[in-house]
N, C-alpha and C positions, 0 to 999 in steps of 0.2 A: 573782809570783804572790801574794807575802806582801802587797803593799799591797792587792790587789784584795779579799782575804779580809777583812782589819782594817779597811779602808775601809767595809765594811757593816756592821760593828759597833760599838754603843755600849760602852764598858768603864767600868764604875762600879767605884770602890775603896770599901773599906770591912772590915766582919769577917762571913764568910759560912760557913755550914754547909752542905756538899754532900751529895747524896743518897749518897755513899760513907760519909759521917760525917766526913770529914776537914774541916779548917778551912782557909779561905784569904782573901785579900785583895783578889781580882779577880773580878768578876761580868761575864760576856759575855751581851748581850741576843741569845741564839740564835735567838729566835722571828723576829727581823728578817732573818735570811739568807734565810728561805722567803718572804717577803713579795712579793718580785718574782723569779719562777722564772727569767725571761729574763736577769737579772742574775747569778743563780748557775749557770747552765746551762754556763758554760766551766769553773768550777771541778768542776763534777760531771764532765764529760767528761774533764778532765786526771787527776781521781782514778780515773776508770774506765779510762783508759789504763794507769795504773800497776797497778791490780788485775787487768787482763786478762793480765798476764805470770804470773799464779798459776793459769790455768786453772780458774776457778770456774764452776759451773754455776747458782748462785743467790745473790743477795744479802740480807742479812738486817740489818734496822736497829731499835734500840729505840726505842719510842715518846717522843718525838715527832719531834724534829728529824731523828734517824738513820734513821727509817723514811721520811721525806720524801726525804733525801737518798739511801737505799738503793733508793728505786723509781727516782729519776733515773737511777742509775748502772747499775739492772738493765736499763732500758730502753737506754742506751748500750750495754751487754755482750750485749743479746739473751738476758739470763738471766733466770731465775725471782726472783720476789721474795716476801719475806714478813717479818713485823715481830714484835717482842717486845714484851710489856707488862708493866710493872711490877705488882707484888704489892706490899699492904701491908707495910710494914717491920715488922721485929720490935720488940717494944714495949721491948727492952733498949737500944736505939741504939747497938749495937757497929758497928764499921767493916764495910761490905759487908752491912749487913742487908737491903737492898732484894732480893728475888728476881725473876726475869723468866720469863714463860711465853710460849710460841707458842700461837695460838689453834688449838683441837682440830682445826678443818678444815685448817688449812695445816700443821701438824706432820707428819703423813704423807709428804707432797709431798716433803720435805726428806732422807727417809731414804735414807743411802747417798751423798749429794750433796755435792759440794766446795762448800763457802760462804765467802763473804767476808762479815765483820761489819762494818757501816760505821755511824760515829756522825758528827755535826756537830763534835763537840769532845771530846777525851778528856783528863781530868785525873787522877784516881785510877783510873778505868776502871770504875767500878761498873756502869753500864750495860753496858759490853761484858763483863764477867765474868758478869754475869746472863744476858746473852744467849748466850754460849759455854755456859753450863751447861744452858740451855733447848735448844740446838741438839744438844749430846751426848746428852742424855735423848730426843731425838727419832731419835736414829741418825745425825744429819748429821755431815759430816766438816770441821769449821772449818778453813780454808786460810790464811786471811789476814785481818787487821784494818786498816781504814782510816778516815781522819777528815780532814776540812778542817783542824782546828787541833790541835795537840797542846800541851797547857798545862804537863805535868810529866812526869816520867820514871817515875812511881811505877807505871804499868801495865806496864811493858817487862818486870818479872820474872815477872809473872803470864804475859805472852805467851810469853816464851821458854821456861818451865818447860812450855809446852803446844805448843812448835813454831811458834809465830806471830810474824811479822813485823809492823810496823804502817807502815804507808805513810801518811804525813801530808803536806799541802801546806805548812803553815805551822807554825813551832814558836814559842811565846809562853811561855817560861819562867817559871813562877810558883810560888812555893812553897806546900806543903801541910803541914799540921801535924794529928798526931792531937789529938784534944781537951787531951788531959792534957800536952800540951807545946807548946800554942799559945801564943805571945809575947802575941797579942792578948788572950786571956782572962787571962794572966798581969796584964796592964795593965788588966784589968776593962773591956775595950772590949765595949759590949753587940754581941749579933749582929743584923746588919741584915738584914732582909727582902728577897728578890729582889723586883723590880719586877713 
């Protein structure tokens, strides 16, 4: 399974600032995963199989890649589907400053339902956290999280504190640093722009 996922992704090395505010040295071109739905379908089926053990009634993913994957998994599970949209980040650029919201037309449909939160990749878990908070605000019951790729352990304490496990197909351990302790910043390496 690992080679199937990673073979579909170009990996770029450099100095990157992620949505979470953390810095890291690897950027994955996740958009390429969804360029050929036929190629990613077996991966979505496998993740759906793992998530099915958690008796979810809906699958929700953050835009963009998480939503594409969530829709594929919802179809496999014959569950409902929804997505969460990022809102403008706070101006202070603190960690986890991007909030997510559910569309007003979809949020009421999730009230009281057990939900799987799905993303294409989980690094610090910013999109996962934001989606979790949006679901709780809508009265949903987040039951499990899933991802094709898990890049760091940074999200696990948040998940554990909220009673969620993370079902991932592949682990690609990469370091993350808060900006004030980033060794790349200490070497004055400029931030690279994602492609």
